[in-house]
C-alpha positions as CSV (number, residue, x, y, z in Angstrom):
1,X,70.3,-8.0,265.3
2,X,71.1,-11.6,266.5
3,X,71.0,-12.1,270.2
4,X,73.1,-14.5,272.4
5,X,71.4,-16.7,275.0
6,X,71.4,-14.1,277.7
7,X,70.1,-11.3,275.4
8,X,73.3,-9.5,274.7
9,X,73.8,-8.5,271.1
10,X,76.3,-10.4,268.9
11,X,77.5,-7.0,267.6
12,X,78.5,-5.9,271.1
13,X,80.2,-9.2,271.7
14,X,82.1,-8.9,268.4
15,X,83.2,-5.4,269.3
16,X,84.5,-6.8,272.6
17,X,86.4,-9.6,270.8
18,X,88.0,-7.0,268.6
19,X,89.0,-4.8,271.6
20,X,90.4,-7.8,273.4
21,X,92.4,-8.8,270.4
22,X,93.8,-5.3,270.0
23,X,94.8,-5.0,273.6
24,X,96.4,-8.5,273.6
25,X,96.6,-8.6,277.4
26,X,94.5,-8.9,280.5
27,X,95.1,-5.4,281.8
28,X,92.0,-3.2,281.5
29,X,91.8,0.5,281.8
30,X,89.5,2.1,284.3
31,X,87.3,3.2,281.4
32,X,87.1,-0.4,280.1
33,X,86.3,-1.7,283.7
34,X,83.5,0.9,284.1
35,X,81.6,-0.4,281.0
36,X,82.8,-4.0,281.0
37,X,80.5,-6.7,279.7
38,X,81.9,-9.5,281.8
39,X,79.9,-12.2,279.9
40,X,81.4,-11.0,276.6
41,X,84.9,-10.8,278.1
42,X,84.6,-14.4,279.3
43,X,83.4,-15.5,275.9
44,X,86.3,-13.6,274.2
45,X,88.8,-15.1,276.6
46,X,87.6,-18.6,275.9
47,X,87.6,-18.1,272.2
48,X,91.2,-16.7,272.4
49,X,92.3,-19.9,274.1
50,X,93.1,-18.2,277.4
51,X,92.9,-20.1,280.7
52,X,90.3,-19.6,283.4
53,X,93.0,-17.8,285.4
54,X,92.7,-14.9,283.0
55,X,89.7,-13.7,285.1
56,X,92.0,-13.0,288.0
57,X,94.1,-10.7,285.9
58,X,91.1,-8.8,284.6
59,X,89.5,-8.6,288.1
60,X,92.8,-7.4,289.6
61,X,93.1,-4.6,287.1
62,X,89.5,-3.5,287.7
63,X,89.8,-3.8,291.5
64,X,92.7,-1.4,291.3
65,X,90.5,1.0,289.4
66,X,87.7,0.6,292.0
67,X,85.3,-1.6,289.8
68,X,84.3,-5.1,290.9
69,X,84.4,-8.0,288.4
70,X,81.3,-10.0,287.7
71,X,82.9,-13.4,288.0
72,X,79.5,-15.2,287.5
73,X,78.9,-13.5,284.2
74,X,82.5,-14.0,283.1
75,X,82.3,-17.7,283.8
76,X,79.0,-18.1,282.0
77,X,80.5,-16.3,278.9
78,X,83.7,-18.4,279.2
79,X,81.7,-21.6,279.3
80,X,79.8,-20.6,276.1
81,X,83.0,-19.5,274.4
82,X,84.5,-22.9,275.0
83,X,81.9,-24.5,272.8
84,X,83.2,-22.4,269.9
85,X,86.9,-22.9,270.8
86,X,87.0,-26.6,271.7
87,X,86.5,-28.1,268.2
88,X,88.6,-30.1,265.8
89,X,89.0,-27.1,263.4
90,X,89.9,-24.6,266.1
91,X,92.3,-27.0,267.6
92,X,94.1,-27.3,264.3
93,X,94.1,-23.5,263.8
94,X,95.5,-23.0,267.4
95,X,98.2,-25.6,266.9
96,X,99.3,-24.4,263.5
97,X,99.7,-20.9,264.9
98,X,102.0,-22.2,267.5
99,X,99.7,-21.3,270.4
100,X,99.9,-22.9,273.8
101,X,96.9,-24.9,275.0
102,X,95.9,-24.4,278.6
103,X,93.8,-27.5,279.1
104,X,90.6,-25.4,279.1
105,X,88.3,-27.7,277.1
106,X,85.8,-29.8,279.0
107,X,86.3,-33.6,278.9
108,X,83.6,-34.2,276.3
109,X,85.0,-31.7,273.9
110,X,88.7,-32.1,274.5
111,X,89.4,-35.2,272.3
112,X,88.3,-33.5,269.1
113,X,90.2,-30.3,270.0
114,X,93.4,-32.2,270.8
115,X,93.2,-34.3,267.6
116,X,93.2,-31.1,265.6
117,X,95.7,-29.3,267.9
118,X,98.3,-32.1,267.7
119,X,98.2,-32.2,263.9
120,X,98.4,-28.4,263.7
121,X,101.2,-28.3,266.2
122,X,103.2,-31.0,264.3
123,X,102.8,-28.9,261.1
124,X,103.9,-25.7,263.0
125,X,107.0,-27.5,264.3
126,X,107.9,-29.0,260.9
127,X,107.6,-25.6,259.3
128,X,109.9,-24.1,262.0
129,X,112.5,-26.8,261.4
130,X,112.4,-26.2,257.6
131,X,112.7,-22.4,258.1
132,X,115.6,-22.8,260.4
133,X,117.5,-25.2,258.1
134,X,116.7,-23.0,255.1
135,X,118.3,-20.0,256.8
136,X,121.3,-22.1,257.8
137,X,121.7,-23.4,254.2
138,X,121.4,-19.8,252.8
139,X,124.0,-18.5,255.3
140,X,126.5,-21.3,254.4
141,X,125.9,-20.7,250.7
142,X,126.8,-17.0,251.2
143,X,129.9,-17.9,253.3
144,X,130.9,-20.4,250.6
145,X,130.6,-17.7,247.8
146,X,132.6,-15.3,250.0
147,X,135.4,-17.8,250.5
148,X,135.5,-18.7,246.8
149,X,135.8,-15.1,245.8
150,X,138.7,-14.4,248.1
151,X,142.0,-13.2,246.5
152,X,143.7,-16.2,248.0
153,X,141.0,-18.9,248.4
154,X,141.4,-21.0,251.6
155,X,140.8,-24.5,250.1
156,X,140.4,-26.2,253.5
157,X,137.8,-23.6,254.6
158,X,136.0,-24.0,251.3
159,X,135.9,-27.7,251.5
160,X,134.7,-27.6,255.1
161,X,131.9,-25.0,254.4
162,X,130.8,-27.0,251.3
163,X,130.6,-30.2,253.4
164,X,128.5,-28.4,256.1
165,X,126.2,-26.9,253.5
166,X,125.6,-30.3,251.9
167,X,124.8,-31.9,255.2
168,X,122.3,-29.1,256.0
169,X,120.8,-29.5,252.5
170,X,120.3,-33.2,253.1
171,X,118.6,-32.5,256.5
172,X,116.5,-29.8,254.8
173,X,115.3,-32.3,252.1
174,X,114.2,-34.8,254.8
175,X,112.3,-32.1,256.7
176,X,110.7,-30.8,253.5
177,X,109.4,-34.3,252.8
178,X,108.0,-34.5,256.4
179,X,106.4,-31.1,256.0
180,X,104.8,-32.0,252.7
181,X,103.5,-35.3,254.2
182,X,101.9,-33.5,257.1
183,X,100.4,-30.9,254.8
184,X,98.9,-33.7,252.7
185,X,97.5,-35.5,255.7
186,X,95.9,-32.2,257.0
187,X,94.5,-31.3,253.6
188,X,93.2,-34.8,253.2
189,X,91.3,-34.4,256.5
190,X,89.8,-31.2,255.2
191,X,91.9,-28.6,257.0
192,X,92.9,-25.4,255.4
193,X,96.7,-25.3,255.5
194,X,98.2,-21.8,255.0
195,X,101.2,-21.5,252.7
196,X,104.3,-20.0,254.3
């Protein structure tokens, strides 16, 4: 089994990553505190993009259960996890998922991370705008059909709704072009862009 720098097994660290992902929060049960691998938790927190303040949440939960935190081990794991997290590719992934960056990357690693993050974030925001406009367009289309099928059609309401729908459609086309352009840039740079 592959070992990490301090002799802990990668399998154990992977198990802790999975557990941290399932819990989704800093609160730890007394049982988790009793067997906590603070190095692995620090690494998992860094790889999840959490801030250094996350240790206080974990330590507080464990202190309530009567178990002290190993801050030194957590910080060592956190520092190692940052080398995995603070990369161009991880920055892009984090940005496209709409995650918030907590300025955790060291100065020498941050420029690459931010380059990927900003492109991913731009894609995420463009996709959100397209989705919002598409929903608005669909809603106006449904309303227009309802108005047109009325026993006594309201011509003014139909014209107004058709005008609104066409304006939204124009904005949607512009945003779709922007999204396609950003996708092209990202794919041209070698990033894997998920389809939505």
